[in-house]
KOLTIPA-360239 format. One record per residue (C-alpha): x, z, y; residue in one letter. Coordinates in steps of 0.02 Angstrom, whole numbers, plus 50000, padded with zeros to 5 digits. Example, Ala and Ser with C-alpha at 12.3 -4.5 7.8 and 13.67 -1.06 7.14 Angstrom:
2
506155039049775A;506845035749947S;
! end
This chain:
252
499994999649999M;500614995850174N;500395012250264L;500715004950436R;499164994150421S;498015007350350D;496875013750489P;496485030150399K;498345034550396T;498585030650572R;497085041350624E;497745055950512A;499445054750596R;498665053750773A;497745070450738A;499205079950667S;500625089050745V;502245099250702D;501725117150733L;503575123750722H;504115110750855A;502695115850972L;503055134450956V;504885131251013R;504205119351149E;503075133851217V;504495145651215L;505625134551316I;504185132251440A;503935151051447K;505835155051457R;505715160451643A;504335172251596V;505275179851447I;506845181951552L;505875189651697A;505045202251576A;506705206451491G;505845203551324Q;506405196451158H;505535184151051V;506085183150866T;505555168350762L;505195169050575E;504435152450544L;504345152550353N;503085139750324A;504045125050243R;502665112850287R;502395113850467S;501305098550502L;499485103150541V;497885095350594K;497385095550774G;497655086550934E;499335090551012R;498745097751176E;497445108851101A;498665115950978V;499925117851116R;498685126851225E;498115138751088L;500005144251054V;500345146351228A;498765157251249H;499295168251101G;501085170951169L;500355175851341E;499105187651273S;500415196751169V;501685196751309M;500445207151415V;500635221151299A;502525220951302A;503725229951422V;505585226651459R;506585227251311G;505085224751186D;505165212451037K;503835199551006I;503845193750833L;503195175650792V;502915171050610T;502195156750514S;501675156750332A;500915143550214L;499355146450118G;498605135249987E;498005122250122D;498285131950282R;499795136550400V;499495153850475K;500305158150639L;500485176450696R;501205184450846M;501405203450870T;502105216650987C;501595234450949H;499785235450905E;499405219250998R;499145204550871V;498675186650892F;498235176850733E;497675159850702T;497755147050561E;497785127850550F;497285115850411A;498945108950332S;499125089750368A;500395084650243G;502125086450176H;503255087250327L;504545098050249E;505495110450360R;506855122850317P;506505141550355V;506715142950549S;507355159550627T;508025164150794G;507915174750944T;507455170951127M;507565183151269G;508895194551343V;510285193251313P;510105178651189A;509475166751325V;510375169551491A;510035161951659P;511065145951683S;511955153451834A;512515171051867P;511385181951974V;512475189552108L;512085204152216A;511055197852367G;510445182252274T;508745176052332R;507465173452204T;506265158252210V;504625157452110L;504155138852073V;502395135352015V;501875118151965D;500895111351823D;502165098151784D;503485105951678L;504755092351727D;504545096051910T;504865115151875V;506335110651773S;507105099351909L;506795112452047L;507615125751937R;509225115051903R;509405110252089V;509105127452165L;510135137152033E;511615126152085R;511345131952264R;511505149852208G;509645154352198Y;508875163552052E;507385153151993V;505805158851908L;504615145151837G;502825144551799A;501565130751752T;500005140051784S;499125152851902L;499055165451756A;500945162651720E;501415165351891A;500435181551909L;501275187651749L;503005184151817I;502635191651981A;502105208551905R;503725208851815K;504975203251942Q;504945202552132P;505385186252221F;505915180252393D;505105163452410V;503595155652328L;503485136952302I;501795132652230S;500895116752188D;499065118452269V;498245110852117G;498465121151961L;497665119251787P;496805136751803D;496585139151985G;497395133352147S;498955138352250G;497765145152386V;497005156852248E;498795161352191L;499225166552372M;497725178052390E;498115186652219R;499905189552271L;499435197552437G;499935182452542R;501835183252524P;502695179652679R;503895165852629H;502845153252544A;502925133152531I;501495122752478A;501715106752384L;500305094252381T;499935075652348G;499045066352488V;497955078452586S;496705078352725S;496725088252889E;495445099552814E;496555102852661D;498115107052776T;497055118852877A;496525127452724R;498335128652650I;498935135452821R;497505148352825A;497995154252649A;499695159952726G;500895145952676F;502195144352811R;502755126852750Q;501765112152681H;502685098352596L;501885081652529T;502485074952358K;503645067252320P;504735080252410V;506515076252463S;507585089452391L;508605091052547S;506945094352644T;506435107052526L;508055116252535E;507955115752718A;506225123452716S;506855138252606I;508295141452722S;507205141552870E;505955153952792L;507335165352742L;508165164452912K;506495170552989S;506445186252881A;
! end
């Protein structure tokens, strides 16, 4: 049989995802939160078949939700254990910290064989990419596009800033509860709220920069009223962004 031409095979592949790969992807995306919280994530992914049925984004969202729900119960230095196990036709995922437990399971989707995967992410296993010096300013970057967060992190860390990154309002609030910051850079449009709402829930931090796409005069007025001191339109020149940060910090 020519599997490439079999529509049923193509449909099955389109509706399956490597669970272990997604777990690691979510951990990388949450790296800043884990570092800010001073927590450790230990992986014991023992399911040797990690291909599961489900749409990629839906599975990823569920994994991220599970991690966030368990992290809320953790304090600095705590260990979060992430495990997977294979049942007869199910792959079980479990995340625990103290008495807080998140469990879910997925239908196994085939024979993608994986070796047992173990490891640790956190402090000190994952360290910031640049040393944090006394007097270093901390920037919290919030954008629903992970590539944007990663790019700004690399650029600003090279300039000597400590950078915390979040891809949602909820994640930004979690970080802010764990670690103070000097400058907020936030996209106005977030998947679970808005930059304006974030400003309100953070108590209108003094040094804040809003990032938007094309905006109307009404949008600009609303952004300013929320307390953003600077408003930059995407795509943002990195030199302009750096100048805006410097200007805000000089006005401290």
